[in-house]
DSSP file (Angstrom, degrees, kcal/mol; ACC not computed):
  #  RESIDUE AA STRUCTURE BP1 BP2  ACC     N-H-->O    O-->H-N    N-H-->O    O-->H-N    TCO  KAPPA ALPHA  PHI   PSI    X-CA   Y-CA   Z-CA
    1    1 A M     >        0   0    0      0, 0.0     4,-1.3     0, 0.0     3,-0.4   0.000 360.0 360.0 360.0 133.6  214.1  134.4  -28.0
    2    2 A A  H  >  +     0   0    0      1,-0.2     4,-2.5     2,-0.2     5,-0.2   0.842 360.0  63.3 -62.9 -34.7  210.7  136.0  -27.8
    3    3 A K  H  > S+     0   0    0      1,-0.2     4,-2.5     2,-0.2    -1,-0.2   0.904 101.0  51.9 -59.0 -41.9  210.9  136.2  -24.0
    4    4 A D  H  > S+     0   0    0     -3,-0.4     4,-2.3     1,-0.2    -1,-0.2   0.906 110.2  48.2 -61.2 -42.3  213.9  138.6  -24.2
    5    5 A E  H  X S+     0   0    0     -4,-1.3     4,-2.6     2,-0.2    -1,-0.2   0.892 110.5  51.4 -66.5 -39.5  212.0  140.9  -26.6
    6    6 A H  H  X S+     0   0    0     -4,-2.5     4,-2.5     2,-0.2    -2,-0.2   0.917 110.9  48.8 -62.6 -42.3  208.9  140.9  -24.3
    7    7 A N  H  X S+     0   0    0     -4,-2.5     4,-2.3     2,-0.2    -2,-0.2   0.901 111.5  48.9 -64.8 -41.1  211.2  141.8  -21.3
    8    8 A K  H  X S+     0   0    0     -4,-2.3     4,-2.2     2,-0.2    -2,-0.2   0.914 111.6  49.7 -64.2 -42.3  212.8  144.6  -23.3
    9    9 A A  H  X S+     0   0    0     -4,-2.6     4,-2.4     1,-0.2    -2,-0.2   0.924 111.0  49.6 -61.9 -44.3  209.4  145.9  -24.4
   10   10 A A  H  X S+     0   0    0     -4,-2.5     4,-2.5     1,-0.2    -1,-0.2   0.902 109.5  51.7 -62.1 -41.5  208.2  145.8  -20.8
   11   11 A E  H  X S+     0   0    0     -4,-2.3     4,-2.4     1,-0.2    -1,-0.2   0.915 111.2  46.9 -62.1 -43.5  211.2  147.7  -19.6
   12   12 A H  H  X S+     0   0    0     -4,-2.2     4,-2.5     2,-0.2    -1,-0.2   0.883 110.8  52.6 -67.6 -37.5  210.8  150.4  -22.2
   13   13 A H  H  X S+     0   0    0     -4,-2.4     4,-2.3     2,-0.2    -2,-0.2   0.927 110.9  47.6 -61.5 -44.0  207.0  150.7  -21.3
   14   14 A E  H  X S+     0   0    0     -4,-2.5     4,-2.2     1,-0.2    -2,-0.2   0.915 112.7  48.2 -63.6 -43.6  207.9  151.1  -17.6
   15   15 A N  H  X S+     0   0    0     -4,-2.4     4,-2.3     1,-0.2    -1,-0.2   0.875 110.3  52.3 -65.9 -36.6  210.6  153.8  -18.4
   16   16 A A  H  X S+     0   0    0     -4,-2.5     4,-2.6     2,-0.2    -1,-0.2   0.923 108.8  50.2 -63.9 -43.2  208.1  155.6  -20.7
   17   17 A A  H  X S+     0   0    0     -4,-2.3     4,-2.4     2,-0.2    -2,-0.2   0.914 110.3  49.9 -62.3 -42.6  205.6  155.7  -17.9
   18   18 A K  H  X S+     0   0    0     -4,-2.2     4,-2.4     1,-0.2    -1,-0.2   0.919 112.1  47.9 -60.7 -43.7  208.1  157.0  -15.4
   19   19 A S  H  X S+     0   0    0     -4,-2.3     4,-2.6     2,-0.2    -2,-0.2   0.884 109.8  52.6 -66.5 -38.1  209.1  159.7  -17.9
   20   20 A H  H  X S+     0   0    0     -4,-2.6     4,-2.5     2,-0.2    -1,-0.2   0.925 110.7  47.5 -61.9 -44.3  205.5  160.6  -18.5
   21   21 A R  H  X S+     0   0    0     -4,-2.4     4,-2.3     2,-0.2    -2,-0.2   0.912 112.6  48.7 -64.0 -41.6  204.9  161.0  -14.8
   22   22 A A  H  X S+     0   0    0     -4,-2.4     4,-2.5     2,-0.2     5,-0.2   0.904 111.0  51.0 -64.5 -40.7  208.0  163.2  -14.4
   23   23 A A  H  X S+     0   0    0     -4,-2.6     4,-2.8     1,-0.2     5,-0.2   0.926 110.2  49.0 -61.8 -44.4  207.0  165.3  -17.4
   24   24 A A  H  X S+     0   0    0     -4,-2.5     4,-2.4     1,-0.2    -1,-0.2   0.907 111.0  50.4 -62.1 -41.7  203.5  165.8  -15.8
   25   25 A E  H  X S+     0   0    0     -4,-2.3     4,-1.3     2,-0.2    -2,-0.2   0.932 113.1  44.9 -62.6 -46.4  205.1  166.8  -12.5
   26   26 A H  H  <>S+     0   0    0     -4,-2.5     5,-2.4     1,-0.2     4,-0.3   0.902 113.3  49.6 -66.5 -41.5  207.4  169.3  -14.1
   27   27 A H  H ><5S+     0   0    0     -4,-2.8     3,-1.3     1,-0.2    -1,-0.2   0.900 108.4  54.7 -63.1 -38.7  204.7  170.8  -16.3
   28   28 A G  H 3<5S+     0   0    0     -4,-2.4    -1,-0.2     1,-0.3    -2,-0.2   0.799 108.4  48.7 -63.6 -29.0  202.5  171.1  -13.2
   29   29 A K  T 3<5S-     0   0    0     -4,-1.3    -1,-0.3    -3,-0.2    -2,-0.2   0.423 120.4-109.5 -90.3   0.3  205.2  173.1  -11.4
   30   30 A G  T < 5S+     0   0    0     -3,-1.3     2,-1.5    -4,-0.3    -3,-0.2   0.523  79.7 130.6  84.8   5.4  205.7  175.4  -14.4
   31   31 A D     >< +     0   0    0     -5,-2.4     4,-2.1    -6,-0.2    -1,-0.2  -0.627  23.8 164.7 -91.2  78.8  209.1  173.9  -15.3
   32   32 A H  H  >  +     0   0    0     -2,-1.5     4,-2.3     1,-0.2    -1,-0.2   0.756  66.7  60.6 -72.7 -25.2  208.3  173.4  -19.0
   33   33 A T  H  > S+     0   0    0      2,-0.2     4,-1.8    -3,-0.2    -1,-0.2   0.959 111.5  38.9 -65.4 -49.8  211.9  173.0  -20.1
   34   34 A K  H  > S+     0   0    0      1,-0.2     4,-2.4     2,-0.2     5,-0.2   0.881 114.1  56.7 -66.1 -37.8  212.3  169.9  -17.8
   35   35 A G  H  X S+     0   0    0     -4,-2.1     4,-2.1     1,-0.2    -1,-0.2   0.906 106.9  48.4 -59.4 -41.9  208.8  168.8  -18.7
   36   36 A K  H  X S+     0   0    0     -4,-2.3     4,-2.5     2,-0.2    -1,-0.2   0.891 108.5  54.2 -66.9 -39.0  209.7  168.8  -22.4
   37   37 A E  H  X S+     0   0    0     -4,-1.8     4,-2.1     1,-0.2    -2,-0.2   0.932 111.7  44.4 -59.6 -45.3  212.9  166.8  -21.7
   38   38 A H  H  X S+     0   0    0     -4,-2.4     4,-2.6     2,-0.2    -1,-0.2   0.858 111.0  54.2 -69.0 -34.6  210.9  164.1  -19.9
   39   39 A S  H  X S+     0   0    0     -4,-2.1     4,-2.2    -5,-0.2    -2,-0.2   0.904 108.8  49.1 -63.8 -40.9  208.3  164.1  -22.6
   40   40 A T  H  X S+     0   0    0     -4,-2.5     4,-2.2     2,-0.2    -2,-0.2   0.917 111.4  49.1 -64.0 -43.8  210.9  163.6  -25.3
   41   41 A S  H  X S+     0   0    0     -4,-2.1     4,-2.5     1,-0.2     5,-0.2   0.913 109.9  52.1 -61.1 -43.0  212.4  160.7  -23.2
   42   42 A A  H  X S+     0   0    0     -4,-2.6     4,-2.5     1,-0.2    -2,-0.2   0.907 108.7  50.3 -60.2 -42.7  208.9  159.2  -22.8
   43   43 A Q  H  X S+     0   0    0     -4,-2.2     4,-2.3     2,-0.2    -1,-0.2   0.912 110.1  49.8 -63.5 -42.3  208.4  159.3  -26.6
   44   44 A Q  H  X S+     0   0    0     -4,-2.2     4,-2.3     1,-0.2    -2,-0.2   0.918 112.3  47.1 -63.5 -43.4  211.7  157.6  -27.3
   45   45 A H  H  X S+     0   0    0     -4,-2.5     4,-2.7     1,-0.2    -1,-0.2   0.897 110.8  52.7 -65.0 -39.1  211.0  154.9  -24.8
   46   46 A S  H  X S+     0   0    0     -4,-2.5     4,-2.2    -5,-0.2    -2,-0.2   0.907 109.6  48.4 -62.8 -41.6  207.5  154.4  -26.2
   47   47 A Q  H  X S+     0   0    0     -4,-2.3     4,-2.0     2,-0.2    -1,-0.2   0.912 112.6  48.1 -65.9 -42.0  208.9  154.0  -29.7
   48   48 A S  H  X S+     0   0    0     -4,-2.3     4,-2.6     1,-0.2     5,-0.2   0.902 109.9  52.9 -63.8 -40.7  211.5  151.5  -28.5
   49   49 A A  H  X S+     0   0    0     -4,-2.7     4,-2.4     1,-0.2    -2,-0.2   0.913 108.1  51.3 -60.5 -42.5  208.8  149.6  -26.6
   50   50 A G  H  X S+     0   0    0     -4,-2.2     4,-2.2     2,-0.2    -1,-0.2   0.903 110.1  48.7 -61.4 -42.7  206.7  149.4  -29.8
   51   51 A K  H  X S+     0   0    0     -4,-2.0     4,-2.3     1,-0.2    -2,-0.2   0.929 113.3  46.2 -63.8 -45.8  209.6  148.1  -31.8
   52   52 A H  H  X S+     0   0    0     -4,-2.6     4,-2.6     1,-0.2    -2,-0.2   0.861 110.4  54.4 -67.3 -34.0  210.4  145.4  -29.2
   53   53 A S  H  X S+     0   0    0     -4,-2.4     4,-2.4    -5,-0.2    -1,-0.2   0.917 109.2  47.7 -63.5 -43.1  206.7  144.5  -29.0
   54   54 A E  H  X S+     0   0    0     -4,-2.2     4,-2.5     2,-0.2    -2,-0.2   0.924 112.8  48.4 -63.4 -43.9  206.6  143.9  -32.7
   55   55 A Q  H  X S+     0   0    0     -4,-2.3     4,-2.7     1,-0.2     5,-0.2   0.906 111.6  49.9 -63.7 -41.0  209.8  141.8  -32.6
   56   56 A A  H  X S+     0   0    0     -4,-2.6     4,-2.5     2,-0.2    -1,-0.2   0.914 110.7  49.9 -63.2 -42.2  208.4  139.8  -29.7
   57   57 A H  H  X S+     0   0    0     -4,-2.4     4,-2.1     2,-0.2    -2,-0.2   0.925 111.9  47.9 -62.5 -44.5  205.2  139.2  -31.6
   58   58 A T  H  X S+     0   0    0     -4,-2.5     4,-1.8     1,-0.2    -2,-0.2   0.926 113.5  46.9 -62.8 -45.7  207.0  138.1  -34.7
   59   59 A K  H  X S+     0   0    0     -4,-2.7     4,-1.4     1,-0.2    -1,-0.2   0.874 109.9  54.1 -65.8 -36.5  209.3  135.7  -32.8
   60   60 A S  H  X S+     0   0    0     -4,-2.5     4,-0.6     1,-0.2     3,-0.3   0.910 108.7  48.7 -62.8 -41.7  206.4  134.3  -30.9
   61   61 A Q  H >< S+     0   0    0     -4,-2.1     3,-0.7     1,-0.2    -1,-0.2   0.868 108.2  54.4 -66.3 -35.5  204.6  133.5  -34.1
   62   62 A Q  H 3< S+     0   0    0     -4,-1.8    -1,-0.2     1,-0.2    -2,-0.2   0.783 102.8  57.5 -69.4 -26.4  207.7  131.8  -35.5
   63   63 A Q  H 3<        0   0    0     -4,-1.4    -1,-0.2    -3,-0.3    -2,-0.2   0.668 360.0 360.0 -78.5 -16.0  208.0  129.5  -32.5
   64   64 A N    <<        0   0    0     -3,-0.7    -1,-0.2    -4,-0.6    -2,-0.2   0.461 360.0 360.0 -86.6 360.0  204.5  128.1  -33.1
């Protein structure tokens, strides 16, 4: 169902945004090790969001 894929994509987008904010906060405090960890997490969530977005788009087109 396309709705499920859209929800998964949204969840990953939200998690990516949280990780980006955490990375920025840690980098701002000079804690670059933690900042890098959060940056890596953000990238992984962004990639997952992209995959789920593509799947949702494909499923949406198939339903029409």
